[in-house]
N, C-alpha and C positions, 0 to 999 in steps of 0.2 A: 427214839434211844440216839445216843451222844454218837457218828462217828469216830474211831478206836485210828491213832494216829502215828504213824508208826515213823521216829529219830533216830539217824543212824551216826554216829559222832567219831570219822576217823583219827587212830590214834589212842590212849590213855594214859596221856601225862595231865598235870596242870587245872589248863583250857579243858580239857575232855571230859574231869569228872565233875566241874564247876558247872558244864553244859547243863551235863546232864544230871545235875542234882538238882539245880532253878528249871527244867523244863518238867522234871517229873511230876513237880511241886506242883504248876500250872492248868492240870487237866482232870484233877481229884478222881485216877488210875484213867482216864480217853486218852495217857498221854504214854505210847511205850517205847523209852529211850534205851537203846546200847551202843558202848564205844567200840567200835573194831580195832585188834591188832594180831598180830603177827602171831599172838600165843594167845590161849581161853582162861590160863588157869596164871591170870592177874585178878588180885584181890584187888578194885578201884574204888576209893570209900574219899569223900568228901564232905569238910568240916566248914563248916559258915562261918557268920559270926557269932553268933549265938552257941553253937558246939555240940547243934546240933551234924550225926554222923546219917548221912545217907552212900549207900551201897548201887556205883551202876553194874553194869549187868554188860560182861563182857565178853565177848565171840569171837570166833575164826572169821579173817577176813575169807578166807574160800567155799567156810558157812556162811552168806548171807545168800540168802538165797533171792532168786530174780525176780520186778515187780515184791520185790518186802518193802525199801524202801516211800516212805514221803518225804523228810526231808532227809540232806545230806551233811551235815555243818567237817568244811576242811579246816582245819586245825595247823596244817603243814600247806607249802604253797606248793600250789598246785602240778608245779613244772619241775619241783624235787625227789615227789613219790616216784614208784619205784612201779616198772612196768608192768610187773605182778599184780600189784597192790589195785594201780589205775583201775588196770582190768577187771578184776575183784570188783571194783566201786561199780566202775561202769555197767556192766553187767546187774550190777540189780536194778538200775533202769530206773533214780529213782523225779520227781515230781519237781522238785523244786534240790538246787545244790549254794549252800553256802559258805563266801567265800571268806578264811577272816584276816586272810596276810592280805597288810595295809599294803602293796608295791605295785606300782603301778602298771599293771596288763594283766596282772595275776585271775584278774577275771574271767578275761578276755581268753586267756590259756584249759583254761575250766571248761569257759565255752565250746572247749573247739575237743575237748574232753569227754565229755557230756553231748550226747549234742541230745536233744531235743527237751533239753531239762532246764527252765527257767533258773537263769543264773543271780544271785545276790551281795550285797560285800556286806554282809555284817562283820560289823567295827568291834571289839571290841572294848568294853566298857568296864569292867569291870577285872580287878590284881588278883592274881594266885599265884602258886607258887606251892614245891609239890617235896616230897622226901619218898624215897624207895628203899625195900627192908627185904630184898630176894625177890616173891613177885607180890608181893604187898606194894601199894600205893597212898600213898596218901596225900589227901591235897587242900591246903587253907584260900579259903577266895573272901573277895571281900564287893561287896558293888557299891558304890557311892550311893548317896539318897537319893530318892527320888532321880533313879537314872537306871534305863534298862540296862543286860548287863550289856543287850548287844544290839547294834542304831543299823538298824536295813540300809542300805539306801539300791536303790535301780541303775541295774543293770540295762548301757547301750547292745539292744539286741534284741532283749528280752523283753516279759509283761513289763509294763512301767507302775501298776494293780498290786507286783506281784508285795515288795515292802509292806503294801497298806495289808495283806492277805494276813501272812506275814504273822505282823501286829497281833491283826485279832482271836491269833488260833494259840501263837503261845502270849497272851499278854503278863508284861513285868517282864517280860526275859527279855521282847524285842521290841524293837518302837523301832519308829521310824525317821531316818532323819535327812537334810538337805543335802547332798552333795559335797558344797562346801563349804558347809557347817564343818564335815569330815575331815574335809581335805583341811580347812584352817589347824581344829587341834593338831595333823599328823603334823605340817609346820612348826605348829611349835611344838612340841615334845623331839622329833625325831633326832635338829640336831644337838639334844643337850642331853638323851640317850647315843649318840654318837660318843659323843665326847666324853661322857663318864664307860665307854667301852673301851677308849683310847688310851686313859689310866688304870686300864686293869679292877676299874668297880672302887676302884679308893674314894672313898665319900668327901674327905677332909680336902686333897688333892681335887677331887671335882669343886669344891665352893670354890676354890682360892683361881678356878679357869671359865666363871662363863661369860668373858666377852670375845670368844667367837662364836662359840653355841647360839650367845645375840643377834651375832649378826648374820650368821648363818639361820638361824629363825625369819631373821626382815626376806631375806632378802626369796626365804623360801615360802612366804606370804606373799611377796611381788609376782612372783612367776610361777606360784602354782594355783593359788586360790585369785590372784590379782587385785588382792590389795595391801594400800601407803600401810606400808610396817616400818616401825621407829624402832632398832635393835634396845630389847628395855636394860635398867642397869641391872648390875650387879646387887648391889645390895636387895630388886624390888622382889629379884628371883630366886634370894635363899629367905627373899618374907614366905613368899608363897612353899617355896619347900619344907623350910619349916613347921608351919600351917601344916601342910602336910605327914609330915610322922609323926603330928600328934592325932592326927584324927581318922589317919588310918590302925587298924586294930595288932596290928604285925609291925617285929624290924624293917619297914620302908627304907634305909638306904643298904644293910644287909641286902633284902626284897632287891633293889631295880640293879645293885653293883653285879649281882650274879645275872638278872635276869636280860640284862644289857650288853652282857658281856659275852652271851649264850646267844644272842639276836643278835651280833654286831652284826654279819653278815648280811642281816635283810638289813639294815641302819644302811649299809655302804649301795644296794640296794639302788633302797630309796632315792639317797645318795645323786645315785648315776644318772635313776629314771631323772629326776631336775634336773643335772648339768643339761643330760641334752635336749630338755622341751629349748632351751633360749643358750643361745650361742655364750654369753657372758649371763649363769646362769648363776656361776658363785665367783666371780674375779678376787684378786690377789686382795686385800686388804692388807694394806702399809701407811707408811706415814706421811709420803706425798703423792695417796688416794684422795684423803682423806680432805671434801672444800673447808678448806681452812675459810675466815672474815678476807686475808688477805687475797685465796686465789679466786675469791668472788669479784673484789674490785681490780684486780688486776683482768678477770674475762669484762670488767663493765667498761672499766679504759677500751676496753682490744674492741669491741665494739661503737665507741666514738669514732676512735683514730677510724675503722672502717668509713662508718656519718659520715665524718667531716671529710675524708678522700673524696669517698664520690661528690660532695657537694662541692667539690673543685679545691679541698684548701690541703697545704700538708703540715699543720700543723699538730704537733707528736703527742699531747691530750686530744686532738679533736674537737676544737674548736676554730669557729670562721676563722678567718684571717684575723679581718681588724679587732678581734674577741681575744685573739690568742696573749695570752701570759707573756711570754717566751717572747715576743715579736714588737712586743711595746717600749721607749729608753727605760734607763734604770730606776728616771727620774719620778717615772709614772709610777714603777715599780715598787719605791720607795713609802711612792705615798700610798 
């Protein structure tokens, strides 16, 4: 007999609807999925790319009984939960807790909130947006082909095999991923998300301002991931975004503008965390700060001068006294 697994998703928004619909279809009735909200009269509906609608049951936080949750998915940052909501979720005593927030340190906050539970980071790989009318919330979502909806990453202090177990229990929805690859995806995406939030979601203006987020992305790759990276040319970024707009089944510029403006605070927290990782995480890029061929020649010349002086030469070009072109007779220099 197949064991029935119980999943509780915090919140009743777009991610909750998409995750509930996907998880409900993984076990042919062996997975019980509910979303938790302050109100129990919310009608939560998820619509996938095929147009099939799935209704996700919604319960109040106060109605979640202790010990009735195998997997808890937090769609909000753990530190942003109200004390009442956090207490209600902690009293449910979940076996495993998935944190969807990509901010560095949020998984550790969840570990302090849910003592005894296994903590895992669930990096969302899906795109979803919701529209609300009264008590009804309707969410549309899209998952890239051949990719899981959530990438599970092990967290320090929890069982290392927790991502593997979740991937086996909820196939095609949760998949395992190395922490470095998830960090690389975040480093590549967050600077552009922050730039889109700065321009207020204006897509044409965003496409004209791709140099600064490109430089920030290269710096984040070096600081957070430890990979050498160059800032991608804006023409390459525009080509990638153009292909993405063709692939996603809904209006991607409108979705991205609304989504990243609404989550501008999260992008700022991620940038602040990167900046705190090293004293020079995000240097100020000015014209004089860029390395040019002329500055490279000046550095090499200064190195030669120091080496020549160490050898006893006072030639301003760093050459030995016998070979210094400025100390030869004028006739010899003309020849």
